[in-house]
TIPARO-12494 format. One record per residue: residue in three letters; x, y, z of N, C-alpha, C in turn. Coordinates in steps of 0.1 Angstrom, whole numbers, plus 5000, padded with zeros to 4 digits. Layout:
// TIPARO-12494
alaXYZXYZXYZ ...
// end
This chain:
// TIPARO-12494
met751519798155751919658154753219638147 phe754019538150755219518144755119408133 glu755919418122756019308113756619188120 asn756319068114756818948121758318948123 asp759018988113760518988114761019088125 glu760419208124760719308134760419268148 arg759219198150758819158163759819048168 tyr760218958160761118858164762518918168 arg762919008160764219078164764119148177 leu762919208180762719278193762719178204 lys762119058202762118948212763618908215 leu764418888205765718848207766518948215 lys766319078211767019188218766619198233 ala765219198234764719208248765219098257 ala765218968251765718858259767218868262 tyr768018918253769418938255769719038266 tyr769119148265769319258275768819218289 tyr767719148289767019118302767718998309 tyr768018898301768518778308770018768308 glu770718828298772218818297772918938302 glu772319058300772919178305772319228318 asn771219158323770619188336770119338337 met769719388325769219528326767719528331 thr767319638336765919648341765019658329 gln763719628331762719638321762519788317 ile762719878326762520018323763620068314 ala764920018316766020058308765919998294 ile765419878293765319808280764219868272 ser763019898278761919968271762320098265 lys763120178273763620308268764620288256 met765520188257766520158247765820118234 leu764820028235764119978223762920058219 asn762720168226761620258223760220198222 ile760020108232758720048234758220068248 ser756920038250756320058264756719938273 arg756619958286756819848295755919728293 pro754619758291753619648289754019568276 thr754519638266754919568253756119478256 leu757019538263758319458266757919338274 ser757019348284756619238293756019128284 lys755219168274754519078265755519008256 leu756519078252757619018243758418908251 leu758718948264759418848272758618728275 lys757318748277756418638279756318548267 glu756318608255756318528243757618448241 cys758718508245760018438244760018308252 arg759318308263759318178271758218088265 glu757118138261756118058255756517988242 glu757318058234757718008221759017928222 gly759617918234760917838235762117918231 ile762018048228763118128226764018138238 val763418148249764118148262763618028271 glu764517958276764217848285764817868299 ile764117858309764617888323764617748330 lys765817718335766017588342766517618356 ile765817558366766217578380767117468384 asn768317498388769317398392769217388407 asp768617278412768517268427769817208433 ile770817288434772117238438772217188453 gln771217228461771217188475770117078477 lys769517038466768516928467767316958477 gln766717078475765617118484764317148476 arg764317108464763117128456761917068462 his762016938467760916868472760316948484 leu761117018492760617098503759817218498 val760317278488759717398482758317358476 asp758317238469757117188463756017168474 leu756417108485755517088497755017228502 glu755917318503755517448508754517518499 ile754717508486753717568477752417498477 ala752417358478751217288479750417318492 leu751117328503750417368516749917508515 lys750617598509750217738508748917748500 lys748817668489747617678481746517598488 lys746717488494745717408500745017478511 phe745717538520745117608532745117758531 lys745417808519745317958516746218028527 leu747417988529748318048538749118158532 lys749618248540750418358535751818318531 asp752418228539753718168537753918038544 val754817958539755017828546756517798545 arg757017738556758417688556758317538560 val758717448552758817308555760217278559 val760417208570761717178576762117038574 ser763317008569763816868568764616828580 cys764316708585765116658596765316508594 asp766616468594766916318591766616228603 ser766516288614766316218627764916218631 glu764516108638763116108645763216138659 asp764416168664764616208678763916348681 asp763116358691762416478694763416598696 ala764516578702765416688704765916738691 asp766216648682766716688668765616768660 ile764416718662763316778655763116918660 his763116938674762917068680764017168675 tyr765317108674766417188670766217238655 ser765817148646765717178632764617278630 leu763417258637762317348636762717488642 gly763317488653763617618660764617698652 lys765617628646766617698638766017758626 ser765117688619764517738607763517848610 ala762817838621761817938625762618068629 ala763718058635764518168639765118248627 ser765518168617766018218604764818298597 tyr763618238597762518308591762118428599 leu762118428612761818538620762718658618 arg764018628617765018728614764718808601 arg764118738592763918798579762718888579 ile761718858588760418938588760419038599 leu761319028609761319108621761919248618 ser761219348623761719488622761419568634 ser762019688635761819768647760319808649 his760019838661758619888665757519778664 met757919648662757019548662756619498676 arg755419428676755019368689755019218686 val755719138693755918998691755318918703 gly754418828700753818738711754518608711 leu754718558724755518428725754718338735 ser754618208730754018108738755218028745 trp755017908749756017828755756317708747 gly757317628752757617498745759117478742 lys759417358739760817318736761217378722 thr760317378712760617428699760917578700 leu760017648708760217798709761517828717 lys761917738726763217758733764317758722 met764217658713765217658702765217778693 val764017828691763917958683764718068690 ala764418088703765018188711766618168712 asp767018038713768418008714769118038700 ser768418018689769018028676769018168671 leu768218258677768218398672769618468674 lys770018538664771318608665771018758670 glu772018808678771818938683771819038672 asp770819128673770719238663770219368670 lys771119448675770719568683770219678674 ser770319658660769719758651768219758652 ile767619648656766219638658765819698671 lys765019808671764719888683763219888686 asp762919928698761519948703760719818700 leu761319708702760519578700759819558713 glu758619508713757819468725757519318724 val757919248734757719098734756619078745 val755519008741754418988750754218838752 thr754018808765753718668769752318638765 leu752118528757750818488753750118388762 ile750818328771750218218779750818218793 gly750118178803750518178816751518058819 gly751918048831752917948835752317828842 ser753217738846752817618854754017578862 gly753617538875754717498884755417378880 gly754717288872755317168868756117178855 leu756217298850756917328837758317358839 asp759117298830760617328830760717478828 ser761417548837761517688837762117748824 gln763017658818763717708806762717718794 ile761517658794760617678783759417758787 his759417818799758417908803758318028794 ala757118078791756918188782757718318786 asn757618348799758318468804759818458802 ile760318338805761818318804762218338789 leu761318278780761618288766761518428761 cys760618508766760518648763761718728766 glu762218698778763518758783764618728774 lys764718598769765818558761765718628747 val764518638742764418708729764718848730 leu764318908741764619058743766119078744 ser766818988749768319008751769019018738 lys768318978727768918988714768719118707 tyr767719198712767319318705767119438715 his766819548710766419658719764919658721 gly764419648733762919658735762519628749 lys761319608751760719588764759819458764 gly759519408776758719298777757419328784 ser756319258780755019258787754719118792 phe754919098805754818958810753518928817 leu753018808814751818758821752118668833 tyr751818728844752118648857750818588862 ala750518468856749318398859749518248855 pro748818158862748818018858748117988845 thr748517888838747917848826746517788828 ile746417708839745217638842744917668857 val743617708860743217728874742217628878 asp742017628891741117518897739617538894 asn739217658893737717678891737517808884 lys736217828880735817948872735918078880 leu735618058893735718178902737118238902 leu738118148903739518198903739818258889 leu739318198878739518248865738918388863 asp737718408868737118538867737818638875 met738418598886739218698894740418738887 leu741118638881742318668873742018758861 met740918718854740618798842740118938845 ser739718968857739219098861740419178866 asn741519118868742719188873743219288862 thr743419408865743819518856745019478848 glu746119438854747319408848747219288838 thr746419188842746219068834745419118821 lys744419198823743619238811744519318801 ile745319398806746219478798747119388789 ile747719288795748619198788747819118778 leu746619068781745818988772745319078760 glu745119198763744719288752745819308742 lys747019328748748219338739748419218731 ala748219098738748418968731747518958718 lys746319018719745419018707745919098695 lys746919188698747319288688748819278684 val749319158685750719138682750819128666 asp752019178661752319168647752719028643 ile753418958652753918818650753618738663 ala753018618661752818538673753618408670 leu754418368680755218248679754618148688 val754018048683753217948690753517808686 gly753917718695754117578692752817508690 ile752817398683751517318681751517188688 gly752517168697752617038705753116928696 ser753116808703753616688696752616628687 
// end
């Protein structure tokens, strides 16, 4: 145990080296000849006792979004959350803002050898449009998660979006050539028994990332 004066001096030194000199805890603990757990405790006491105060300067005024993200993450026990700000109530502007943010998030978590599943929709079209080309990502597999529809704008069709995403990276596509809705169960059973369809749907169950819109 340290004497009170010695402990206080150690706190000041630990705080100085860690916060002002940006040294690692490993380097500081070696310099001060104390263990890592002891150093962590000293730094914790520095904040608790007001020796060190940390202030977050929200220079881009986004703290309210982060607060919402943290609240949603806790409330629904989610792994991660991104709340998007949009000043307009126009659908096109909302799709653009959501798509751009989702693309930015996807670029951060995407890596080679992943399998990505893609649904359809206007927001997902904006995701695909907003992705930047990165040919360093290799062996990516993009899988269609949902069938198509004759009444659907071809630009938001899942297979088309898969092709667009693939154009940004090195990889291959696994496309589902089937309608989203069929007339009867007999036709559904026939499609589901088709070997190619079954293979694609099995792959869809095992994607690393699924991009799915939630509708209006």
